[in-house]
C-alpha positions in Angstrom: -2.4 14.7 31.3 -2.0 16.2 34.8 -5.2 17.9 35.9 -4.3 19.0 39.4 -7.1 21.2 40.5 -5.1 24.2 41.6 -3.7 24.9 38.2 -7.1 25.0 36.5 -9.4 26.4 39.1 -12.3 28.3 37.6 -11.5 27.4 34.0 -14.2 26.4 31.4 -14.2 22.8 32.7 -14.9 23.9 36.3 -17.7 26.2 35.1 -19.6 23.4 33.3 -18.8 20.8 36.0 -19.9 23.0 38.9 -23.1 24.2 37.3 -24.1 20.6 36.8 -23.2 19.9 40.4 -25.4 22.7 41.7 -28.3 21.6 39.6 -28.1 18.0 41.0 -27.8 19.2 44.6 -30.7 21.6 44.2 -32.8 18.7 42.9 -31.9 16.6 45.9 -33.2 19.4 48.1 -36.7 18.9 46.7 -37.3 16.2 49.3 -37.1 16.9 53.0 -35.2 13.6 53.6 -31.5 14.1 54.2 -28.9 13.3 51.6 -25.1 13.0 51.4 -22.6 14.1 48.8 -19.5 12.0 48.5 -16.7 14.0 46.8 -14.0 11.4 46.0 -11.3 13.8 44.7 -12.1 16.9 46.7 -9.0 19.0 46.3 -8.3 21.9 48.7 -11.8 23.4 48.7 -10.9 27.1 48.0 -8.4 28.3 45.4 -6.5 31.5 45.3 -6.7 32.8 41.7 -3.7 35.0 42.4 -1.7 32.2 43.9 1.3 30.5 42.3 -0.6 27.6 40.7 -3.6 29.4 39.2 -1.3 32.4 38.3 0.8 30.2 36.0 -2.2 29.5 33.8 -4.8 32.2 34.5 -7.3 29.8 33.0 -10.1 31.2 35.2 -10.1 34.4 33.0 -11.5 32.4 30.1 -13.8 30.4 32.3 -15.6 32.0 35.3 -14.2 35.4 34.3 -16.1 35.3 31.1 -19.3 34.0 32.6 -19.5 36.6 35.3 -19.5 39.3 32.7 -21.7 37.6 30.2 -25.3 38.5 29.3 -27.6 35.5 29.1 -31.4 35.2 28.6 -33.7 34.9 31.6 -34.1 31.1 31.4 -30.3 30.5 31.5 -29.8 33.1 34.1 -32.3 31.4 36.5 -30.5 28.1 36.2 -27.0 29.3 36.6 -27.7 31.9 39.3 -27.2 29.6 42.3 -23.7 28.8 41.1 -22.8 32.4 40.4 -24.2 33.4 43.8 -21.8 30.9 45.5 -18.8 32.3 43.5 -19.7 35.8 44.4 -20.2 34.9 48.1 -16.6 33.8 48.1 -15.5 37.2 46.7 -17.6 39.6 48.8 -15.6 42.7 47.8 -16.4 42.1 44.1 -12.9 41.3 43.1 -12.3 37.8 41.7 -9.7 36.4 44.1 -11.0 33.0 45.2 -12.7 30.2 43.4 -14.7 27.6 45.4 -14.0 24.0 44.5 -16.6 21.3 44.5 -16.7 20.6 48.2 -17.2 24.3 49.1 -19.8 24.7 46.4 -21.6 21.7 47.9 -21.3 23.0 51.4 -23.0 26.3 50.4 -26.0 24.2 49.3 -26.4 21.8 52.2 -29.4 22.1 54.5 -29.1 21.4 58.2 -29.9 17.7 57.7 -27.5 17.1 54.8 -23.9 15.9 54.9 -20.7 16.0 52.8 -17.9 13.4 52.8 -14.9 15.1 51.2 -12.0 12.7 50.4 -8.5 13.7 49.2 -5.4 11.6 49.0 -2.7 14.3 48.5 -1.3 15.0 52.0 -1.0 18.8 51.7 -4.3 19.2 49.9 -6.1 17.1 52.5 -4.6 19.3 55.2 -5.7 22.5 53.5 -9.2 21.0 52.9 -9.4 20.1 56.6 -8.6 23.7 57.5 -11.4 25.0 55.3 -14.0 22.8 57.1 -12.5 22.9 60.6 -15.3 22.7 63.2 -18.0 22.0 60.6 -20.1 19.1 61.9 -21.8 18.6 58.5 -18.6 17.9 56.7 -16.2 15.0 57.2 -12.8 15.4 55.5 -10.8 12.1 55.1 -7.4 11.6 53.7 -8.1 8.6 51.4 -7.8 7.4 47.9 -11.0 8.3 46.3 -11.2 5.1 44.3 -11.3 3.1 47.6 -14.2 5.3 48.8 -16.4 4.0 46.0 -16.6 0.8 48.1 -15.9 1.8 51.7 -18.2 4.9 51.9 -21.2 3.5 50.0 -24.0 3.3 50.5 -24.3 6.4 52.7 -26.5 6.0 55.8 -28.9 8.6 54.4 -29.6 6.1 51.5 -29.8 9.0 49.0 -27.4 11.4 47.5 -24.7 12.1 45.0 -21.2 10.7 44.4 -18.9 13.1 42.5 -15.9 11.6 40.9 -13.4 14.2 39.6 -10.0 12.6 39.4 -6.9 14.6 38.5 -5.9 12.3 35.6 -2.3 12.4 36.8 -1.5 8.8 35.9 -2.5 6.5 33.0 -5.6 4.4 33.3 -8.0 6.9 34.9 -10.8 6.1 32.4 -10.6 2.4 33.3 -10.6 3.3 36.9 -13.8 5.3 36.4 -15.6 2.5 34.7 -14.4 -0.2 37.2 -15.2 2.2 40.2 -18.6 2.9 38.9 -19.5 -0.8 38.5 -18.4 -1.5 42.1 -20.1 1.6 43.4 -23.4 1.1 41.5 -23.7 -2.4 43.0 -23.6 -0.9 46.5 -25.6 2.2 45.8 -27.8 1.5 42.8 -30.3 4.3 43.5 -27.7 7.0 44.0 -26.7 9.7 41.5 -23.1 9.5 40.2 -21.4 12.4 38.4 -18.2 11.4 36.7 -16.0 14.1 35.2 -13.4 13.5 32.4 -11.2 15.6 30.2 -11.5 15.6 26.4 -8.0 15.4 25.0 -7.6 12.1 23.2 -10.9 11.7 21.3 -10.3 8.0 20.6 -9.8 7.3 24.3 -13.0 9.1 25.2 -14.9 7.0 22.6 -13.5 3.8 24.2 -14.5 5.1 27.6 -18.1 5.8 26.5 -18.4 2.4 24.8 -17.1 0.8 28.0 -19.7 2.6 30.1 -22.4 1.4 27.7 -21.2 -2.2 28.0 -21.5 -2.1 31.8 -25.3 -2.5 31.3 -25.9 0.1 34.0 -29.2 1.9 33.1 -29.8 5.7 33.0 -26.4 7.0 32.0 -26.5 10.5 30.5 -23.4 12.1 28.9 -22.7 15.8 28.3 -19.6 17.3 26.6 -18.6 20.8 25.8 -15.8 21.6 23.4 -14.1 24.9 23.3 -12.2 24.1 20.1 -11.9 21.5 17.4 -9.3 18.8 17.3 -5.9 20.3 18.2 -2.8 19.6 16.2 -1.1 18.7 19.5 -2.9 17.0 22.4 -4.4 19.6 24.8 -7.6 20.0 26.7 -10.2 20.7 24.0 -13.3 20.0 26.1 -14.9 18.8 29.2 -17.2 15.9 29.8 -19.4 14.6 32.5 -21.3 11.3 32.7 -24.3 11.3 35.1 -25.8 8.0 36.3 -29.4 8.3 37.6 -29.6 12.0 36.7 -32.5 14.1 38.0 -35.3 13.9 35.6 -35.1 17.7 35.2 -31.4 17.7 34.3 -31.6 16.9 30.6 -33.9 19.8 29.8 -31.9 22.1 32.1 -28.7 21.3 30.3 -30.5 21.7 26.9 -31.1 25.3 28.0 -27.7 26.0 29.6 -25.2 24.4 27.2 -25.9 26.5 24.1 -25.2 29.6 26.2 -22.1 28.2 27.8 -20.8 27.1 24.4 -21.2 30.6 23.0 -19.5 32.2 26.1 -16.7 29.7 26.7 -15.7 28.5 23.2 -12.5 29.7 21.5 -13.4 28.6 18.0 -16.6 28.5 15.9 -16.3 24.8 15.2 -16.6 24.0 18.9 -19.9 22.8 20.3 -21.5 20.5 22.8 -23.1 17.0 23.1 -26.0 16.0 25.3 -27.3 12.4 24.9 -27.8 9.1 26.6 -25.2 6.3 26.8 -27.9 4.1 28.3 -31.5 5.0 29.2 -34.3 7.0 27.6 -33.9 6.0 24.0 -30.7 4.0 24.8 -28.7 5.8 22.2 -24.9 6.6 22.1 
């Protein structure tokens, strides 16, 4: 599948992915020590929801569009509010026109001592990303293959932080690249947190991916998936998944609160649902 960010900005997968991102970065803020976020497939930073790409799909309307208008209980509201605040800050007149990608969401959350390394290989996207952060000394934008960054940019000099891997799945073999990249990166930055996004389209391929992650022997691997529909007759994006290595100790309980609400808001069918478990760690169950 081709998951170029611009066509899917603000959809259900972005909502889940970016809420998890905000929860991890907010946890990193609990210590005064500086941290770095390495975003390996950063995209363009800010997406025009009325532009050509997003306008072809309008997927944001069944993603962030639904969440902004949804009523949730106080516990859920408290956990997702930082994410919603960032989205609203990008749309100060109240009209949903722009959606912030992962590097821009991260930048909203950085303290003065924190840094972001935003990597993007696509020439035009890298140029647009550089324009978003022009003059920002806390952000370094580099035109680079994100898979190479898992070696060259780790460990960060801050010795703590998050590596976000969010590939576009434009070519075959991305699941294998995630596993291989994680193994290489974990050897260099074993104490870091890694958040690895993947689409749920081919269920058998996802099962093989999770099994391969388990076989790496890397401890503390949590997996969360949210489905918006059951198995489709023809392959299409039925759900979104994220694997988190070395997750904050608070994240499992936070997601146990958040996911039921997101499932109710974002799902298209009653037989959809979510998964939250451990590939390795805790009770070492798959």
